[in-house]
PLY file of the C-alpha trace (Angstrom):
ply
format ascii 1.0
element vertex 616
property float x
property float y
property float z
element edge 615
property int vertex1
property int vertex2
end_header
-2.59 -23.24 -32.44
1.19 -23.36 -33.33
3.33 -20.50 -34.33
7.26 -20.25 -34.91
7.78 -17.04 -33.20
9.54 -15.48 -36.06
7.48 -12.49 -37.11
8.22 -10.22 -34.45
11.68 -10.96 -34.16
12.39 -10.53 -37.93
10.84 -7.15 -37.95
11.99 -5.76 -34.41
15.06 -7.67 -33.93
13.84 -8.99 -30.67
15.37 -12.26 -29.56
14.12 -14.88 -26.90
17.26 -16.47 -25.38
17.27 -19.04 -22.67
17.01 -22.85 -21.87
15.31 -25.94 -23.97
12.08 -25.34 -22.24
11.68 -21.57 -22.90
10.76 -21.86 -26.82
8.04 -24.38 -25.93
6.47 -22.06 -23.30
6.80 -18.56 -25.16
5.85 -16.77 -28.27
6.14 -12.94 -29.26
3.27 -10.38 -29.87
3.44 -6.83 -30.23
1.36 -4.72 -27.43
-0.65 -1.54 -28.31
0.86 -0.18 -25.37
3.44 3.02 -25.31
5.31 1.52 -22.35
6.46 -1.54 -23.89
6.54 -2.81 -27.28
6.62 -6.54 -27.11
4.17 -9.26 -25.11
5.62 -12.39 -24.25
2.67 -14.78 -25.04
2.44 -18.10 -22.72
1.14 -21.31 -24.51
0.57 -22.98 -21.38
-1.19 -19.90 -19.03
-4.47 -20.09 -20.80
-5.10 -16.51 -21.09
-4.14 -15.47 -25.10
-3.84 -18.97 -26.36
-6.39 -21.86 -25.99
-4.82 -24.87 -24.44
-5.48 -28.15 -22.82
-6.91 -27.56 -19.36
-4.67 -30.45 -17.71
-1.72 -28.33 -19.44
-2.57 -25.28 -17.89
-3.59 -26.21 -14.41
-0.69 -29.03 -14.36
2.19 -26.34 -15.20
0.84 -24.39 -11.91
0.41 -27.67 -9.85
4.01 -28.62 -10.53
5.45 -25.39 -9.56
3.39 -25.51 -6.55
4.77 -29.05 -5.62
8.52 -27.49 -6.29
7.56 -24.48 -3.63
6.55 -27.55 -1.34
9.59 -29.20 -1.69
11.93 -26.24 -1.20
9.93 -25.04 1.95
9.63 -28.47 3.76
6.23 -29.54 5.20
6.19 -27.48 8.11
6.84 -24.21 6.36
4.82 -25.16 3.62
1.61 -25.49 6.20
2.17 -22.04 7.55
2.54 -20.39 3.89
0.04 -18.09 2.08
-0.03 -17.55 -1.68
-0.48 -14.40 -3.87
-1.28 -14.03 -7.54
-1.48 -11.31 -9.54
-4.30 -9.98 -11.66
-5.18 -10.57 -14.21
-3.03 -12.75 -15.91
-1.89 -14.93 -13.04
-4.94 -15.37 -11.30
-5.51 -18.95 -12.15
-1.81 -19.82 -12.11
-1.58 -18.80 -8.30
-4.75 -20.98 -7.83
-2.88 -23.89 -9.21
0.12 -23.24 -7.07
-1.68 -23.04 -4.04
-3.69 -26.51 -5.13
0.17 -27.81 -5.56
1.04 -26.35 -1.99
-2.30 -28.37 -0.96
-2.76 -26.59 2.46
-2.16 -22.97 1.76
-4.83 -20.09 1.29
-5.00 -18.01 -1.71
-5.31 -14.25 -2.48
-4.94 -12.48 -5.68
-4.61 -8.75 -6.35
-7.82 -7.37 -8.19
-8.40 -3.91 -10.03
-11.96 -4.31 -8.97
-12.65 -2.35 -5.85
-15.32 -3.43 -3.43
-16.48 -0.85 -0.70
-17.33 -3.45 1.80
-13.42 -4.86 2.08
-10.78 -2.53 3.68
-7.55 -2.77 1.45
-4.84 -4.45 2.95
-2.26 -2.85 0.51
-1.84 -2.13 -2.89
1.15 -1.73 -5.76
1.69 -0.55 -9.14
2.39 -2.55 -12.22
4.56 0.14 -13.98
4.23 -1.41 -17.51
0.78 -2.19 -17.69
-1.92 -0.55 -19.45
-3.99 -0.77 -15.89
-1.32 -0.78 -13.34
-3.23 -0.39 -10.06
-3.39 -3.57 -7.74
-5.84 -3.77 -4.71
-5.40 -6.46 -1.88
-8.98 -7.29 -0.70
-8.80 -10.16 1.82
-12.12 -11.00 3.58
-9.89 -12.49 6.43
-7.90 -9.16 7.81
-5.41 -11.56 9.38
-4.77 -13.11 6.14
-1.48 -12.30 5.81
-0.60 -12.95 9.42
-0.75 -16.68 8.97
1.95 -18.62 10.91
1.06 -19.19 14.42
3.30 -18.90 17.28
6.53 -19.28 15.01
5.53 -15.92 13.64
4.22 -15.28 10.12
4.84 -17.99 7.33
6.51 -17.60 3.90
4.85 -15.56 1.31
4.63 -16.91 -1.79
3.96 -14.68 -4.87
2.90 -15.99 -8.26
3.10 -14.25 -11.63
3.13 -15.73 -15.32
6.31 -14.03 -16.19
9.35 -12.30 -13.99
10.50 -9.68 -16.41
12.23 -6.63 -15.02
11.19 -7.78 -11.38
9.62 -4.36 -10.77
6.01 -5.45 -9.98
7.40 -7.80 -7.62
9.86 -5.27 -5.99
6.87 -3.15 -5.34
4.63 -5.72 -3.90
7.43 -6.79 -1.74
8.34 -3.45 -0.41
4.30 -2.64 0.21
3.78 -5.80 1.97
7.03 -6.00 4.05
6.46 -2.70 5.59
2.83 -4.01 6.79
3.55 -7.53 7.44
6.93 -8.27 7.75
8.22 -11.76 7.31
11.66 -14.03 7.01
10.92 -15.77 3.77
9.63 -14.83 0.29
9.35 -17.26 -2.80
8.81 -15.84 -6.27
6.94 -18.20 -8.60
6.49 -17.61 -12.36
6.28 -19.87 -15.41
9.41 -18.12 -16.85
12.10 -16.01 -15.19
13.44 -13.38 -17.97
15.07 -11.11 -15.62
18.50 -9.51 -16.81
21.56 -9.89 -14.22
21.18 -6.41 -13.09
17.47 -7.12 -12.35
18.48 -10.25 -10.37
20.94 -8.00 -8.22
17.74 -5.54 -7.29
16.15 -8.49 -5.74
19.22 -9.52 -3.77
19.56 -6.24 -2.68
16.22 -6.01 -1.05
16.91 -9.40 0.48
20.01 -7.81 2.09
18.30 -4.61 3.21
15.55 -6.54 5.04
17.11 -9.60 6.21
14.55 -11.76 4.61
15.30 -14.98 2.47
14.32 -14.63 -1.19
14.08 -17.78 -3.69
12.69 -17.92 -7.15
11.09 -20.92 -8.84
10.50 -21.03 -12.42
9.95 -23.34 -15.21
12.01 -21.73 -17.62
15.03 -19.21 -17.46
16.02 -16.93 -20.55
16.25 -13.18 -21.32
14.73 -10.86 -23.89
17.48 -8.98 -25.84
15.80 -5.94 -27.31
17.04 -3.33 -29.76
17.47 0.18 -28.20
14.94 1.65 -30.41
12.54 -1.04 -30.01
9.71 1.00 -28.45
9.34 3.39 -31.36
9.95 0.74 -34.23
7.12 -1.16 -32.45
4.71 1.73 -32.20
5.36 2.31 -36.10
4.83 -1.31 -36.77
1.58 -1.47 -35.00
0.44 1.46 -36.94
1.41 0.06 -40.13
-0.44 -3.05 -39.39
-3.66 -1.17 -38.49
-3.51 0.47 -41.53
-2.78 -2.64 -43.81
-5.57 -4.81 -42.35
-8.38 -5.43 -40.16
-8.80 -7.82 -37.26
-8.93 -11.04 -39.55
-12.11 -13.20 -38.57
-13.53 -16.45 -39.68
-16.86 -16.28 -41.37
-19.30 -18.58 -39.77
-23.13 -19.47 -40.20
-25.40 -17.19 -37.82
-25.53 -18.67 -34.32
-28.64 -19.07 -32.26
-29.14 -17.28 -29.07
-26.60 -18.27 -26.48
-27.77 -21.15 -24.29
-27.94 -20.33 -20.63
-26.16 -23.41 -18.70
-27.22 -23.58 -14.67
-23.91 -24.73 -12.90
-25.41 -25.48 -9.44
-22.51 -23.67 -7.80
-22.15 -24.33 -4.31
-23.82 -21.67 -2.00
-21.39 -19.62 -0.14
-18.59 -20.86 -2.13
-16.35 -17.93 -3.35
-15.79 -17.60 -7.19
-12.00 -17.29 -6.35
-9.16 -15.95 -4.69
-10.42 -12.02 -5.05
-11.03 -11.99 -1.30
-9.30 -15.16 -0.32
-9.82 -18.87 -1.02
-9.12 -21.15 1.68
-8.28 -25.17 1.59
-11.83 -25.99 2.74
-13.14 -23.83 -0.07
-10.73 -25.73 -2.22
-12.23 -29.15 -0.94
-15.68 -28.02 -1.25
-15.22 -27.02 -5.09
-13.38 -30.53 -5.96
-16.29 -32.28 -4.56
-18.78 -30.39 -6.54
-17.17 -30.25 -9.98
-18.40 -33.55 -11.24
-21.97 -32.61 -10.75
-21.38 -29.19 -12.50
-19.22 -30.93 -15.31
-22.43 -33.17 -15.90
-24.75 -30.53 -15.92
-22.63 -28.58 -18.71
-22.56 -31.74 -20.81
-26.28 -32.32 -20.53
-27.03 -28.68 -21.25
-24.82 -28.94 -24.45
-26.64 -31.96 -25.59
-23.88 -34.33 -24.69
-20.07 -34.69 -26.17
-20.88 -35.37 -29.89
-23.44 -32.32 -30.13
-20.78 -30.15 -28.12
-17.98 -31.07 -30.36
-14.99 -29.32 -29.90
-15.54 -26.80 -26.95
-13.57 -23.70 -25.89
-14.14 -22.53 -22.16
-13.43 -18.89 -22.05
-13.25 -17.28 -18.74
-13.36 -13.69 -18.11
-10.34 -11.40 -17.06
-9.65 -11.80 -13.68
-12.14 -15.16 -13.40
-9.87 -17.27 -14.58
-9.59 -20.43 -11.93
-13.52 -21.14 -11.84
-13.76 -21.69 -15.66
-10.09 -23.57 -15.73
-11.41 -26.21 -13.22
-14.67 -26.56 -15.01
-12.92 -27.04 -18.24
-10.62 -29.64 -16.57
-13.63 -31.40 -15.19
-15.07 -31.59 -18.69
-12.03 -32.80 -20.42
-11.92 -35.76 -17.51
-15.53 -36.55 -18.52
-14.27 -36.98 -22.17
-14.92 -33.68 -24.17
-12.42 -32.15 -26.56
-11.92 -29.09 -24.95
-9.60 -26.00 -24.58
-9.31 -23.08 -22.11
-8.52 -19.13 -22.60
-9.93 -15.90 -21.05
-10.88 -12.59 -22.16
-8.35 -9.76 -21.25
-7.92 -5.95 -20.93
-4.45 -6.29 -22.64
-4.50 -4.52 -26.28
-2.48 -6.80 -28.46
-1.86 -6.33 -32.21
-3.70 -9.62 -33.94
-1.62 -10.73 -37.30
-2.89 -13.80 -39.25
0.55 -15.33 -39.71
2.24 -18.98 -38.61
5.13 -16.88 -37.03
2.97 -14.86 -34.87
1.34 -15.64 -31.35
-1.81 -13.57 -31.62
-3.73 -14.83 -34.74
-7.13 -13.46 -34.40
-8.91 -10.75 -31.98
-12.62 -10.05 -30.75
-13.02 -6.86 -29.22
-15.90 -5.88 -27.23
-17.27 -3.57 -24.67
-16.34 -4.21 -21.20
-19.67 -5.42 -19.24
-18.82 -5.62 -15.59
-19.08 -1.85 -14.74
-14.97 -1.46 -14.19
-13.84 1.00 -11.94
-11.54 2.67 -14.61
-14.80 3.39 -16.99
-15.91 1.64 -20.30
-13.25 0.58 -22.60
-12.67 -2.44 -25.04
-11.67 -5.75 -23.85
-10.34 -8.57 -26.01
-10.49 -12.52 -26.72
-7.46 -13.73 -28.74
-7.10 -16.60 -30.91
-10.79 -17.83 -30.54
-11.86 -16.86 -34.16
-10.33 -19.30 -36.50
-9.61 -21.91 -33.47
-12.06 -24.83 -35.05
-14.51 -24.51 -32.05
-17.98 -26.13 -32.31
-18.92 -24.60 -29.19
-17.63 -21.50 -26.84
-18.78 -21.65 -23.31
-18.44 -18.18 -21.79
-18.14 -18.42 -17.91
-18.49 -14.98 -16.06
-19.39 -14.02 -12.51
-22.71 -12.44 -11.85
-21.21 -8.95 -11.62
-20.19 -9.29 -15.40
-23.55 -10.81 -16.55
-24.94 -7.18 -17.32
-26.91 -6.04 -20.48
-23.58 -5.11 -22.11
-22.72 -8.88 -22.03
-25.96 -9.46 -24.07
-26.03 -6.22 -26.24
-25.23 -6.25 -30.24
-21.49 -5.90 -30.38
-21.15 -7.53 -26.80
-19.02 -10.43 -25.87
-21.53 -13.06 -26.61
-22.50 -11.46 -29.94
-18.73 -11.42 -31.06
-18.61 -15.04 -29.91
-21.62 -15.91 -32.25
-19.10 -14.81 -35.34
-16.29 -17.28 -34.21
-18.35 -20.42 -33.45
-21.63 -22.00 -34.56
-22.73 -22.42 -30.77
-22.12 -19.98 -27.82
-23.38 -20.96 -24.05
-23.17 -19.18 -21.02
-22.55 -19.81 -17.25
-22.66 -17.59 -14.44
-20.67 -18.20 -10.99
-22.05 -16.25 -8.38
-19.63 -13.12 -7.65
-18.57 -13.76 -3.86
-19.47 -10.23 -1.94
-17.94 -10.46 1.48
-20.34 -9.39 4.53
-19.35 -5.98 5.50
-17.39 -6.00 8.70
-18.81 -3.44 11.21
-16.17 -1.46 13.06
-15.93 -1.48 16.95
-18.88 1.14 18.06
-17.62 1.51 21.29
-17.05 5.32 21.74
-14.99 7.06 24.01
-17.09 8.77 26.96
-16.20 12.11 25.44
-15.04 12.61 22.00
-12.65 15.73 21.78
-13.84 18.89 20.39
-12.19 20.07 17.24
-8.98 22.14 17.22
-8.93 25.59 15.97
-6.59 28.45 15.17
-4.73 30.52 16.15
-3.55 28.20 18.98
-3.80 25.20 16.46
-2.87 25.82 12.98
-2.35 29.66 11.05
-5.86 29.70 9.84
-8.61 31.92 11.49
-11.09 29.98 14.00
-14.04 29.81 11.82
-12.04 28.51 8.73
-11.56 24.87 9.82
-12.10 22.65 12.88
-9.15 20.17 12.93
-10.37 16.80 13.97
-7.08 15.38 14.98
-5.16 14.69 18.25
-2.75 17.69 18.93
0.76 15.75 19.07
2.79 18.90 18.91
4.54 17.95 22.13
5.85 14.83 20.02
8.81 14.66 18.61
7.87 13.23 15.21
10.34 15.50 12.59
13.24 13.51 11.32
15.65 13.93 8.41
14.45 12.38 5.27
17.23 9.81 5.33
16.40 8.50 8.45
12.85 8.36 7.60
13.39 6.17 4.54
15.84 3.99 6.11
13.30 3.17 9.10
10.31 2.51 6.30
12.58 0.25 4.04
13.49 -1.66 7.01
9.96 -2.55 7.46
9.94 -1.05 11.19
8.18 2.13 10.28
5.10 3.57 8.05
5.75 6.76 6.10
2.86 8.25 8.19
4.37 7.58 11.65
7.21 10.72 11.13
7.21 13.94 9.05
9.77 15.41 7.36
12.01 18.34 8.86
10.12 21.56 7.22
12.40 24.60 7.56
11.42 28.38 7.25
10.57 29.65 4.06
13.39 32.30 3.06
12.24 35.41 1.79
13.27 34.43 -1.76
11.17 31.57 -1.43
8.36 33.56 -0.47
8.90 36.11 -3.04
8.28 33.06 -5.72
5.15 31.88 -3.69
3.70 35.54 -4.19
4.39 35.65 -7.72
2.68 32.28 -8.35
-0.05 33.29 -6.37
-0.59 36.64 -8.49
-0.32 34.58 -11.41
-2.80 32.07 -10.89
-5.27 33.63 -8.05
-7.99 34.13 -10.84
-8.03 30.68 -12.12
-8.02 29.03 -8.49
-11.00 31.20 -7.74
-12.85 30.30 -10.71
-12.06 26.77 -9.94
-13.30 27.04 -6.35
-16.30 28.41 -7.32
-17.20 26.15 -9.80
-16.62 22.93 -7.42
-18.56 24.81 -4.65
-21.57 25.63 -6.88
-21.70 22.22 -7.86
-21.71 20.82 -4.30
-24.82 23.17 -3.52
-26.51 22.27 -6.75
-26.01 18.39 -6.92
-25.38 17.21 -3.40
-26.73 19.52 -0.53
-28.07 22.60 0.08
-26.05 23.07 3.30
-23.06 20.68 3.14
-20.71 19.79 5.60
-17.16 20.33 4.33
-14.73 17.72 5.31
-10.97 18.23 3.76
-8.57 15.57 3.59
-5.50 16.94 5.52
-3.36 18.62 4.26
-3.88 19.69 0.64
-7.48 19.67 1.01
-7.72 21.88 3.77
-7.14 25.20 1.73
-9.40 24.15 -0.78
-12.14 23.58 1.99
-11.44 27.16 3.56
-11.70 28.90 0.32
-15.15 26.79 -0.72
-16.36 27.77 3.00
-15.32 31.63 1.91
-17.16 31.53 -1.58
-20.42 30.04 -0.02
-20.46 33.02 2.64
-19.67 35.63 0.13
-21.93 34.71 -2.80
-24.75 32.84 -0.95
-24.62 34.14 2.43
-24.35 30.54 3.83
-22.15 29.34 6.56
-20.80 25.95 5.75
-19.30 23.93 8.43
-15.68 22.85 7.51
-13.69 20.35 9.24
-10.14 18.75 8.44
-9.57 15.05 8.94
-6.58 12.56 8.47
-6.69 9.75 6.03
-3.40 7.73 5.16
-2.49 5.51 2.49
-2.43 2.07 4.20
-3.99 3.15 7.49
-7.25 4.32 6.57
-9.20 7.61 7.92
-9.57 8.35 11.60
-12.63 6.67 12.84
-12.92 8.99 15.96
-13.08 11.88 13.37
-16.12 10.09 11.53
-17.76 9.38 14.87
-17.64 12.80 15.96
-19.07 13.93 12.54
-21.94 11.88 12.65
-22.57 12.73 16.25
-22.97 16.40 15.23
-23.96 16.33 11.47
-26.12 14.26 9.17
-23.60 11.88 7.51
-25.48 12.36 4.14
-24.23 15.84 4.22
-20.78 15.42 4.20
-18.76 16.28 1.57
-15.18 15.42 1.15
-12.80 17.96 -0.01
-9.37 16.98 -1.43
-6.74 19.41 -3.44
-6.59 16.77 -6.42
-6.74 13.48 -7.35
-4.09 11.42 -9.14
-4.00 7.44 -9.06
-7.15 7.24 -7.22
-5.49 5.87 -4.29
-6.58 8.32 -1.57
-10.05 7.65 -3.06
-9.98 4.13 -2.84
-8.74 4.45 0.84
-11.69 6.58 1.20
-14.26 4.36 -0.03
-12.72 1.29 1.97
-12.82 3.18 4.94
-16.37 4.50 5.18
-17.64 1.12 4.12
-18.17 0.49 7.87
-19.89 4.04 8.65
-23.48 3.95 7.19
-24.63 7.28 5.75
-21.49 8.71 4.59
-20.95 8.94 0.90
-17.20 8.63 -0.25
0 1
1 2
2 3
3 4
4 5
5 6
6 7
7 8
8 9
9 10
10 11
11 12
12 13
13 14
14 15
15 16
16 17
17 18
18 19
19 20
20 21
21 22
22 23
23 24
24 25
25 26
26 27
27 28
28 29
29 30
30 31
31 32
32 33
33 34
34 35
35 36
36 37
37 38
38 39
39 40
40 41
41 42
42 43
43 44
44 45
45 46
46 47
47 48
48 49
49 50
50 51
51 52
52 53
53 54
54 55
55 56
56 57
57 58
58 59
59 60
60 61
61 62
62 63
63 64
64 65
65 66
66 67
67 68
68 69
69 70
70 71
71 72
72 73
73 74
74 75
75 76
76 77
77 78
78 79
79 80
80 81
81 82
82 83
83 84
84 85
85 86
86 87
87 88
88 89
89 90
90 91
91 92
92 93
93 94
94 95
95 96
96 97
97 98
98 99
99 100
100 101
101 102
102 103
103 104
104 105
105 106
106 107
107 108
108 109
109 110
110 111
111 112
112 113
113 114
114 115
115 116
116 117
117 118
118 119
119 120
120 121
121 122
122 123
123 124
124 125
125 126
126 127
127 128
128 129
129 130
130 131
131 132
132 133
133 134
134 135
135 136
136 137
137 138
138 139
139 140
140 141
141 142
142 143
143 144
144 145
145 146
146 147
147 148
148 149
149 150
150 151
151 152
152 153
153 154
154 155
155 156
156 157
157 158
158 159
159 160
160 161
161 162
162 163
163 164
164 165
165 166
166 167
167 168
168 169
169 170
170 171
171 172
172 173
173 174
174 175
175 176
176 177
177 178
178 179
179 180
180 181
181 182
182 183
183 184
184 185
185 186
186 187
187 188
188 189
189 190
190 191
191 192
192 193
193 194
194 195
195 196
196 197
197 198
198 199
199 200
200 201
201 202
202 203
203 204
204 205
205 206
206 207
207 208
208 209
209 210
210 211
211 212
212 213
213 214
214 215
215 216
216 217
217 218
218 219
219 220
220 221
221 222
222 223
223 224
224 225
225 226
226 227
227 228
228 229
229 230
230 231
231 232
232 233
233 234
234 235
235 236
236 237
237 238
238 239
239 240
240 241
241 242
242 243
243 244
244 245
245 246
246 247
247 248
248 249
249 250
250 251
251 252
252 253
253 254
254 255
255 256
256 257
257 258
258 259
259 260
260 261
261 262
262 263
263 264
264 265
265 266
266 267
267 268
268 269
269 270
270 271
271 272
272 273
273 274
274 275
275 276
276 277
277 278
278 279
279 280
280 281
281 282
282 283
283 284
284 285
285 286
286 287
287 288
288 289
289 290
290 291
291 292
292 293
293 294
294 295
295 296
296 297
297 298
298 299
299 300
300 301
301 302
302 303
303 304
304 305
305 306
306 307
307 308
308 309
309 310
310 311
311 312
312 313
313 314
314 315
315 316
316 317
317 318
318 319
319 320
320 321
321 322
322 323
323 324
324 325
325 326
326 327
327 328
328 329
329 330
330 331
331 332
332 333
333 334
334 335
335 336
336 337
337 338
338 339
339 340
340 341
341 342
342 343
343 344
344 345
345 346
346 347
347 348
348 349
349 350
350 351
351 352
352 353
353 354
354 355
355 356
356 357
357 358
358 359
359 360
360 361
361 362
362 363
363 364
364 365
365 366
366 367
367 368
368 369
369 370
370 371
371 372
372 373
373 374
374 375
375 376
376 377
377 378
378 379
379 380
380 381
381 382
382 383
383 384
384 385
385 386
386 387
387 388
388 389
389 390
390 391
391 392
392 393
393 394
394 395
395 396
396 397
397 398
398 399
399 400
400 401
401 402
402 403
403 404
404 405
405 406
406 407
407 408
408 409
409 410
410 411
411 412
412 413
413 414
414 415
415 416
416 417
417 418
418 419
419 420
420 421
421 422
422 423
423 424
424 425
425 426
426 427
427 428
428 429
429 430
430 431
431 432
432 433
433 434
434 435
435 436
436 437
437 438
438 439
439 440
440 441
441 442
442 443
443 444
444 445
445 446
446 447
447 448
448 449
449 450
450 451
451 452
452 453
453 454
454 455
455 456
456 457
457 458
458 459
459 460
460 461
461 462
462 463
463 464
464 465
465 466
466 467
467 468
468 469
469 470
470 471
471 472
472 473
473 474
474 475
475 476
476 477
477 478
478 479
479 480
480 481
481 482
482 483
483 484
484 485
485 486
486 487
487 488
488 489
489 490
490 491
491 492
492 493
493 494
494 495
495 496
496 497
497 498
498 499
499 500
500 501
501 502
502 503
503 504
504 505
505 506
506 507
507 508
508 509
509 510
510 511
511 512
512 513
513 514
514 515
515 516
516 517
517 518
518 519
519 520
520 521
521 522
522 523
523 524
524 525
525 526
526 527
527 528
528 529
529 530
530 531
531 532
532 533
533 534
534 535
535 536
536 537
537 538
538 539
539 540
540 541
541 542
542 543
543 544
544 545
545 546
546 547
547 548
548 549
549 550
550 551
551 552
552 553
553 554
554 555
555 556
556 557
557 558
558 559
559 560
560 561
561 562
562 563
563 564
564 565
565 566
566 567
567 568
568 569
569 570
570 571
571 572
572 573
573 574
574 575
575 576
576 577
577 578
578 579
579 580
580 581
581 582
582 583
583 584
584 585
585 586
586 587
587 588
588 589
589 590
590 591
591 592
592 593
593 594
594 595
595 596
596 597
597 598
598 599
599 600
600 601
601 602
602 603
603 604
604 605
605 606
606 607
607 608
608 609
609 610
610 611
611 612
612 613
613 614
614 615
């Protein structure tokens, strides 16, 4: 599918300016997103636009070989590669293929309770922002041998403002500092100011930061582009429905057995090693032959689209590449979470859209997913490739992905790759001879002794407080974690306390109703005698109030403890051991003051994976 790229620029005044390769790589579309109006649509990524698999894979391999030349053989042998979900998962794999010896990991938005998080970061402009890093090997980021950690290669499809990369660098440098980072993208679209921020990071940390890209340019945006873009999306929604090309009713999807090698991961969600890469390459010709036979041969298959699934891009891509090498007329693309406006115009990058419900029980709840430029693509067969976690009734339901594909092509087939689930790692269960008893007030804290027992170590004799500027400097240098020190806390003035008393008077009744509601829900749904475990500090006063509600309303004395949990460091394992030794873990209910983006919830789920009986 070819576009001139003029539809968006003519209406919104957005301009792509760059070198000769840029126009051949990118087109423009409109997002259904209040944070950013435009979408840079790559013609070689294999996400929104069907493309020859050899072209998609080849662009990534070429970038990987350029990185290998930049690093040299010795440093390349010590490198690790990290790709971004969902768009660049296959691109990152292909870059690792070009490096040849590098293990690969991509971020994910699918939490896995058995794998502790090795980090996370935010993608501020995206519709789904939180990225998790879930390597099966806890030493993944420490590869490098006696010489220290090797270079980290970060791969994304586009490098626009640099915010996502900077968020990643800061998070990982605080956890796993190293001397060299290489940023890889199909296109580098940063403005000069954005490039300066990356240079500032390098100066702050003393690390070398290189950028490798196929093409460079900038996007010129009018000041009111966001408002104009939203209005244009509304106008188009009111004018036309998603364009679809009618076709004859299709038979039920054909399920094809791949013969996927046992124990081989489906991709880099939890890590993909050079040994995995070699096993997959060896198995690909036989899997491609099974697909060709299942489709009745090249003539009956006709023009084929291999359609991957969100983060699962690499396995479908290399399967499509093997079909291409076997002589089939094949293209590759994947489904996506990204809501984009479809306009059937030669000057627009997203010509058609299929919408369907999510079918992999996503952590962010049910919602729509999309397949772009499939309808109207002239495909005789669409082969959908999903992992086993996404092979659900929703996939096969009326209105689901397979039913939508049947409106766009005469023939639909399905291949399922086994989703790799890492074996849970059992933490060291060697307990201390004596686990310390909980600390209680008034010697420790201002709460009454019965209100809460603190499953903490008393560090009041250790100097932990530091001014904010000192703490920030230590964290930014990569030598400290924010949880290893405390801000200086000053005695509140009488005026401050008066503000507090006024706020309490105005909100006490609402807080009481909320506490009562939560307590009654816990008693009714979880346990008649729950053990309250609050997450210090914000959860502790809530837990105290819940305990008092149960006492006064039900005459029930609920045990209540406070434990420490820190983003990026996990929960206090000794506290969990103490709880398991003194209470039934099934009765434990964790209490917090609020939940926002879910970072602590994910940290809790990850931490409890190795402690049977606890429910996050």
